[in-house]
N, C-alpha and C positions, 0 to 999 in steps of 0.2 A: 623485621627486616622488612625495608620498604619494597614494594613492587616492582619489579625491572619494566622498563620500556621495551615491548616487543620489537625484536627486528622485521624486516619482512622475510615470510617464510614460504618458501616455494612450496607448490604441491608434489604428490607422491611422483608423478609423471614429470615434472619439472626436475625434481630432484634427481631422478633415473637419468633424463638426459643431462645434466649439469656436473654428473660426476662420472669418475670411472673407477669400479673396484679392484683394489689390486691388493697382493701378499708381498710381505718382506721378511727377509730373516734378519732378526736385529743382533744375534750373537750367542755365542756358547762358551760356557766357564766350566771348568771342572770343581767338581763339588769336595769340600773336606770338613773336619768335624767344626763345627759350631762357628761356621763363617757366614760372612752376607755376601750376597751378589746382587751388584745394581747394575742394572740396565737402562742406558739411556733413551728412551723414544725418540726418533728422528723429529725435525720439527718439519713436517709434511703432510697435509692433508687433515681427514678426520678420522681418528681411531673408532671403529666398531669393535673389534674384537682382539684380545692379545691369547696366546698359545706358549703354556708351560710345556717342555718334552722332558723327562727324568728317566734317562737309559744307562745301562752298564750292568756293574755286577757287585756283589757283595759276598765276599767268601769268607766261611767260618772253618778253623783248621782246629787240631786237636780231638782228644777224647771228650764227648759232651754226655753228660750223665743226667742233667735234667735244666732246666729254663724255658720260657716261653716269649713267643713274639708279643710285642706292644699291642695294646688295645685296639688300634687301628692301624698297624701295619704300617707299609712304608709310609704314610701320610704323615704320621707321627714325627717323621724327621722335619718335616718343612714346619717349624716353630711359628714362622710369621712369615706372611707375605703382604705385600704394601703397593700400591700406586698411588704415588705423591707426588704434587707440584714442588719446583723450587722455591714455593713459599709457604711448605711446610703445611699443604691442605693435604689431608687425604682421602681420596676416593676410595679405595677398597683398604681396609686392614684387617686381616684374620688369619689363624691358622690355617695348615694344610686340610684339618679335619672339618672345620667350619666350612672351607672354601669348597670341599667336597659335598657335603650336607647342603649348602646353599645352591650349587650346581643342580643337584638331583631334584631338589623342591622347586627352585625357581624355573629353569627348562625344562624340567620334565622327560629328563633322561638319565641314563646312569652313564657317567664318562667310563666308569671301569669297565662296562658291559663286553664290549668289543675286544678288552685286552683279557680278560677270562671266562666269557659267555655264561655268567651267571649274576643274578640281581641279589638283593637283599631278601631273605626271608621274611616272612611278617614279624616272627619274634628273635630275630637274630640277626647279628652283624658278622656271622661266621664267613660269609661268601666272599669278604674283601679281601680276594686273593690276587695274583698278578700272573703273568706269563713266568715260566720257570724252565732251566735244564735240568735239575736235579732236586731242586728244593722249592717250598711254596712259603711267601711271604704272609700267612694266613694269622688273622690276629687271635692269640690265644693258643695258637699250635704250638706244638714241642720245639724246640731247636733241634737243629742236626747239622752235625758238618758237613760241608759240600759248598756249592756256589749258589746262591739266589739271584735270579736276573731280574732285574728292573726296567719295566716298561709302560712308564706313567705319562699319561698326556691329560693335561687338564686345559680347558680354556677357561678366559676371563673376560666375560662379557663388559664391556666398557659402556656401550649404550644401552638405552631402555629396551626398544623393539630390535627383532630381527635383521630389518631393513636400515634401520638406524638414523630414522629421521627425527627421532626424538631421543637426546641426550649423547650426542656424539661429542667426542672429545675434539676439540680444535686444536690441533698441534700447529698450526702455521701461525704462532704468534712469537715474535722476536722478542718479549717480554717474559716468555714464561718456557721452562722447560720441564718435561714430566719423567721420571722415574720409576722402574719396577724393579724393588727389591725383595730377596728371598733371603730369609733367615733360617739356617740348617742346626738341627740339634747333634748331638751325640751319636756318633754310629761305631766308631772303631775305639773310641776312647773308653777308660773305665774297665778294660780287661786285665784282670790279673790271672796268669796261667797257672797260679797254684791254689787258688779257693775259689772264687766266683765273682760274678760281674753282673752291673745293670748298666743300662744307658738308654737313649731313648727309642731305641729299637729293640732290644732284647731286654729279658726282664728274668732275675734269680737265675742266669745261666752257672751251672758248675760242671767240672771235669778237671782235666789236666792237658798240660801243653798247648792252651788254648791261644788261639790268635783271630783277630778280625782283620779283614783289609776290604777296600773297594776300590772300584774303578769306576765312579759315576761322574756323568756330565748333565747339565741343564741348558737347555737351547730357549729361546725367545722368539715367537714368530707375531706377528702383527697382521690382520685384516684393518683395510682402511681404504677411504674413498679421496681419491685425488681429484682436487677442485682447480679450475683455472681462475686464476687471481681475479678475472672478472666478476667471479658467482661467488667470491667469499664474503662478500658483505651480505648476501642476499640467503646464507646459510642459517639456519636457526641455532643461535648461541642461548638460548632462554634456560634451557633445563640442563643440568649434569646429574649424572645417575650417582649415588653415593651411599655406602653400607657403612653403618655404626653396628657395633657387636659389644654387649654386655654379658656379665655373670650376676645372677642373684641368688641368694640364699633360698634353698627349699624349705617350705614349712608343711606341718601337717595342718590339715583344714584350709582355709582360703588360703590362694598365692597371688599377690597383686604385684605387677611389673607394669614399670612406667617407663614407655620407651621415651627417646629424647624426642624432643619437639622438632620437626624437621620438614618442614615445606609441604610436600606433596608424599604420602605414603603409598607404597605400591607393591609392597609382601614383606610378611613376618613372619620369621621362624623360631619359635622354641624347642630347644631340647634339654629333656627332664632326667637327669641323673641322681639316683640314690645309692648310696653303698658301692658306689662305682659301676651300677648297672642302670641300664634304660627303665624308667616308670612304665609298666605298660599302659599303655592311650586308655584302656577299658577303665582304669582307675579314675581317670579325669572324668568330672562332671562341671556344669555349667561353664563350657567353654566361653567366654565373652571378649569382644573388643569394643570398646566403647569410650566417648569421650565426654568433656565437661557439659553439665545442662542435663546429664543423665539420658542422652541419645546414642541407643544401642545400634550399631551400624552391624554387626554382627554377632549372634547367640546361635552356636551350631551345636547340632546333634551330633555325636560320634559318626554313628553307624552312616547316617546320610551325608555327612562333610565326607567321611571317607570314600564311599561307593563315589560320589562326585568327583573325588579327587583322582580316584583311581581311574575312572572314564576320559578324566581331561589329561592325566598325566600317562596316557598309551597303557594303562594296566600296570604299572609300576606300583608294587606294596608299600604302604608307608613304611618309614625307618622307625620301628619301637622307640616310643618315647618323644616324639615330635608333635608339635602343636604347627599349622600351617596356615596362614589366612594371605590368599593371594588376591590383590585387591584391583588387579589390573586387567583380568580375563573377565569380559561382560557381554553382553547385548545377546546371546546366544550365538555368537560366531566362534567356532571351535578353534581354541590354541590363538586366538586373534589377541592380542595383545596393544591396549590402547590406554589413554590416561583418563577417559570420560568418567569411569565411576571409582577412580583413586582418591584417596581421603586427605583432603586439603587442611591442613591443621594451622596454618597461619595465624588465625585468630583465635585458638582455642588455648585455654589456660592450663586445662588438665587431659591426660590420655593417658588409658589405660589397658592391657589384657590382664584378664584374671581365669584362673580356673580353681577347683576346690580338689583335693584330696581326701580320701576317708581320713577321720578325724584319729583314727587309731593306728595309722602309718607310722611306724617308728622310722625317724630320719637320721641316717649316719653319715655326716661329710656329703649331704645332698645339695644341688646347686640347678640352677636353670641359667644355659646357655642360648643366649638369642640373638637373631640378626635380624637386624632392620634394613630394609632397602628403600630409599625415597631418591626424588627427585626435585633437586635445588634451584631454585630460580636463582639465575646470574644476570650479570648485565653483560651484555655482550661489546 
């Protein structure tokens, strides 16, 4: 990809004076089984963050004798989230669980904390519950008849840093629209009152006279910067914040993962799963991020890396089974996110992350889910 010609870029103070921060509600739609919601972003200003709010109830009726909540609770019903341009370019494309993991690692806070007052424990994801009136959608918990109250708010940052000078999404372009899509899985489907049923939220439920109904809505809002037309040409359009998501097989011994080459890397996250369970990160060794020419950019000791991450991320314990590389917080400035030390791979021919599991590890349906965040050079 050829290098873009950089437009005139405003300083932080000039950006503050030339823009006005605003919020807007884009729309609300009712959730149905296996349906797709499409929200079109307005053609105004520069988008900084989108907010999705899922609220309502799921009611289970009848006599329940067995069954559990799915492994990631309510997040499992969001099968796919996409932020896409009308030219079919994906800025974000991930499942609800990947979305949550990326937010928690990338932003350094747990978006569920304000809803349930709890964090992940170091070795468990059982704390992933939500507000409730009579029941709780805790992953792996037993299903009970009653009403489950859903109150889930997930932000979707679309710029690189909090203030948004880098990677803002320019919306006021007559030649381009942007759509936010949500694909939902099965919530009320699959119910057989005489035997058992399994869908994307409930697993192996048994009983008699059973039923499931829901009254859920999803709303989308946006925080953006309004730009006077006279200043539009001065805004930075050089970067666009993009996520790629991949899945790789898990191997006993050395695992090598090759991220897609994508301009300027800022954050990488791998989740390692074996036999449906997270692999304890203490089992990993030789955690390495490197590129061609055998130049090693990061080779992390687990204990040191996690202590640093815990300090940096305000005390959040790591999600078990995850490896993270944050390439955008440097220079000793606490929580300052910039691009000075991010990894530019435009002239690199090979890029990889790797780690080693004990060769005696028994692999059963093991896999590595990866999220790659990068800044892509674009022509304004």
